[in-house]
C-alpha positions as CSV (number, residue, x, y, z in Angstrom):
1,X,2.5,-9.9,10.2
2,X,3.8,-6.3,10.6
3,X,1.7,-3.7,12.4
4,X,1.8,0.0,12.1
5,X,1.6,2.4,15.0
6,X,-2.1,2.6,14.4
7,X,-2.3,-1.2,14.7
8,X,-3.2,-1.8,11.0
9,X,-2.0,-5.1,9.6
10,X,0.2,-4.0,6.7
11,X,0.5,-7.3,4.8
12,X,-3.0,-7.2,3.4
13,X,-4.3,-3.7,4.0
14,X,-4.4,-1.7,0.7
15,X,-5.3,1.5,2.6
16,X,-1.9,1.4,4.4
17,X,0.0,1.1,1.1
18,X,-2.1,3.9,-0.5
19,X,-1.3,6.2,2.5
20,X,2.4,5.4,2.2
21,X,2.3,6.1,-1.5
22,X,0.8,9.6,-0.8
23,X,3.4,10.2,1.9
24,X,6.3,9.2,-0.4
25,X,4.9,11.5,-3.2
26,X,4.8,14.4,-0.7
27,X,8.3,13.6,0.4
28,X,9.4,13.6,-3.3
29,X,7.9,17.1,-3.7
30,X,9.8,18.5,-0.7
31,X,13.1,16.6,-1.3
32,X,16.2,18.7,-1.3
33,X,18.0,16.7,-4.0
34,X,17.1,15.1,-7.3
35,X,18.3,11.8,-6.0
36,X,16.1,11.9,-2.9
37,X,13.1,13.0,-4.9
38,X,13.7,10.1,-7.3
39,X,14.0,7.6,-4.5
40,X,10.7,8.8,-2.9
41,X,8.9,8.7,-6.3
42,X,10.1,5.1,-6.8
43,X,8.8,4.1,-3.4
44,X,5.5,5.8,-4.1
45,X,5.1,3.9,-7.3
46,X,6.0,0.6,-5.5
47,X,3.5,1.3,-2.7
48,X,0.7,2.1,-5.2
49,X,1.4,-1.0,-7.2
50,X,1.2,-3.1,-4.1
51,X,-2.1,-1.5,-3.1
52,X,-3.5,-2.2,-6.5
53,X,-2.4,-5.8,-6.4
54,X,-4.0,-6.3,-3.0
55,X,-7.3,-4.8,-4.2
56,X,-7.2,-7.0,-7.4
57,X,-6.7,-10.1,-5.2
58,X,-9.5,-9.1,-2.9
59,X,-11.9,-8.7,-5.9
60,X,-11.0,-12.1,-7.4
61,X,-11.0,-14.1,-4.2
62,X,-13.9,-16.5,-4.1
63,X,-16.5,-15.8,-1.5
64,X,-17.0,-18.4,1.2
65,X,-20.5,-19.7,1.9
66,X,-21.7,-21.4,5.0
67,X,-23.7,-24.6,4.4
68,X,-25.8,-26.1,7.0
69,X,-26.0,-29.9,7.2
C-alpha cells in the first residue's frame, strides 16, 4: 500500500482522494495554459470518482459480527 507524507494509507482512504481532487481543481484554476488546466481538471474528476467509489464500497460492505461460542 502507498502512504502519503502524512502516513495515510491511500488505497482505501477517500479523504486522501477528496483532498487530491481539491488540490487538482485549485491547480486547474491557476494553470498558465489551457492544456495544463484541462489535465488538472481531468485529474480532479478522476480523484473525486475514486473517492465516491471508495465511499460506496464502504457503505455496502457487510458488517462483521463477533459470535461467542
